[in-house]
C-alpha positions as CSV (number, residue, x, y, z in Angstrom):
1,M,0.0,0.0,0.0
2,E,1.2,3.5,-0.9
3,Y,0.5,6.5,1.3
4,T,0.6,10.3,0.9
5,F,1.0,13.0,3.5
6,D,0.4,16.7,3.1
7,I,-0.3,19.8,5.2
8,V,-3.6,21.1,4.0
9,G,-4.2,24.2,6.0
10,V,-5.0,26.0,9.2
11,S,-8.4,25.6,10.9
12,P,-10.2,26.9,14.0
13,V,-10.2,24.2,16.6
14,L,-14.0,23.9,16.8
15,Y,-14.4,23.6,13.0
16,F,-11.8,20.8,12.9
17,F,-13.4,19.0,15.8
18,D,-16.8,19.2,14.1
19,H,-15.3,17.8,10.8
20,Q,-13.7,14.9,12.7
21,Q,-17.0,14.1,14.4
22,Q,-18.8,14.0,11.1
23,N,-16.1,11.6,9.7
24,M,-16.5,9.3,12.6
25,Q,-20.3,9.0,11.9
26,K,-19.6,7.6,8.4
27,S,-20.4,3.9,8.1
28,Q,-17.5,3.0,5.8
29,P,-14.0,2.9,7.2
30,Q,-12.0,5.8,5.7
31,R,-8.6,5.3,4.1
32,I,-8.0,9.1,4.5
33,E,-7.3,10.6,7.9
34,Y,-6.9,14.3,9.0
35,F,-4.8,15.4,11.9
36,G,-4.7,18.7,13.7
37,T,-1.8,19.9,15.9
38,D,-1.1,23.2,17.5
39,T,2.6,23.1,16.7
40,C,4.3,22.6,13.4
41,T,6.9,20.0,14.3
42,L,7.7,16.5,13.0
43,D,7.2,15.1,16.5
44,A,3.7,16.5,16.7
45,F,2.6,15.0,13.4
46,L,4.3,11.6,14.2
47,E,2.4,11.5,17.5
48,S,-0.8,12.3,15.7
49,V,-0.4,9.6,13.1
50,E,0.1,7.0,15.8
51,S,-3.6,7.3,16.4
52,V,-4.5,6.0,12.9
53,P,-7.1,3.3,13.4
54,A,-5.6,-0.2,13.3
55,S,-9.0,-1.5,12.0
56,G,-8.5,0.3,8.8
57,G,-5.6,-1.9,7.7
58,W,-3.1,0.9,7.9
59,N,0.6,0.0,7.8
60,L,1.7,2.3,10.6
61,D,5.4,1.9,9.7
62,Q,4.8,3.0,6.1
63,V,2.6,5.9,7.3
64,V,5.4,7.1,9.6
65,D,8.0,6.8,6.8
66,T,5.7,8.8,4.5
67,V,5.5,11.6,7.1
68,I,9.2,11.7,7.7
69,E,9.9,11.7,3.9
70,F,7.5,14.7,3.5
71,W,9.3,16.5,6.3
72,L,12.8,15.9,4.8
73,N,11.7,17.0,1.3
74,N,9.4,20.0,1.9
75,A,11.3,22.5,4.1
76,E,9.8,25.6,2.3
77,S,6.2,24.3,2.6
78,I,6.7,23.5,6.3
79,Q,8.1,26.9,7.0
80,Y,5.2,28.5,5.2
81,W,2.6,26.6,7.2
82,K,4.5,27.2,10.4
83,T,4.2,30.9,9.8
84,R,0.5,30.7,8.8
85,L,-0.3,28.8,12.0
86,K,1.5,31.5,14.1
87,D,-0.3,34.2,12.2
88,A,-3.7,32.5,12.9
89,G,-3.4,32.7,16.6
90,R,-4.0,30.4,19.6
91,D,-7.4,28.8,18.8
92,N,-6.3,27.3,15.5
93,L,-4.7,24.0,14.4
94,L,-2.4,23.1,11.6
95,V,-4.3,20.3,9.6
96,A,-2.6,17.5,7.7
97,R,-3.9,14.6,5.8
98,V,-2.5,11.1,5.4
99,A,-4.2,8.8,2.9
100,D,-3.9,5.7,0.9
101,I,-3.2,7.0,-2.5
102,K,-5.9,5.0,-4.2
103,A,-8.5,6.1,-1.6
104,L,-7.5,9.8,-2.1
105,Q,-7.8,9.4,-5.9
106,A,-11.2,7.9,-5.5
107,E,-12.3,10.8,-3.2
108,F,-11.1,13.4,-5.7
109,E,-12.8,11.6,-8.6
110,S,-16.1,11.4,-6.6
111,L,-15.9,15.2,-5.9
112,L,-15.4,15.9,-9.6
113,D,-18.3,13.7,-10.5
114,K,-20.6,15.6,-8.1
115,N,-19.6,18.9,-9.7
116,L,-20.3,17.8,-13.3
């Protein structure tokens, strides 16, 4: 299985919490997970991905490797998001997504189909 990791934005804590609650109510197991952290550090994201549900068939070692690889190869992006989080203030989180590549592709395709 192949995974992808990306920082997707800054969100108010309550909005992110509401989004997570809505995702938990879906009947199908997701192969896409979103994580929020109040600090932009590798350690914070590694700690977050450790909570990936084991029931979803995730390979945690591969997920961790994907996060580390992103961190090593995207210094400019990380600095950008670190600054955006600081600018946003205390009640905000930096949101990242880890996903099975095929599941993410299917999600994007379904969004495109809805918009046609």
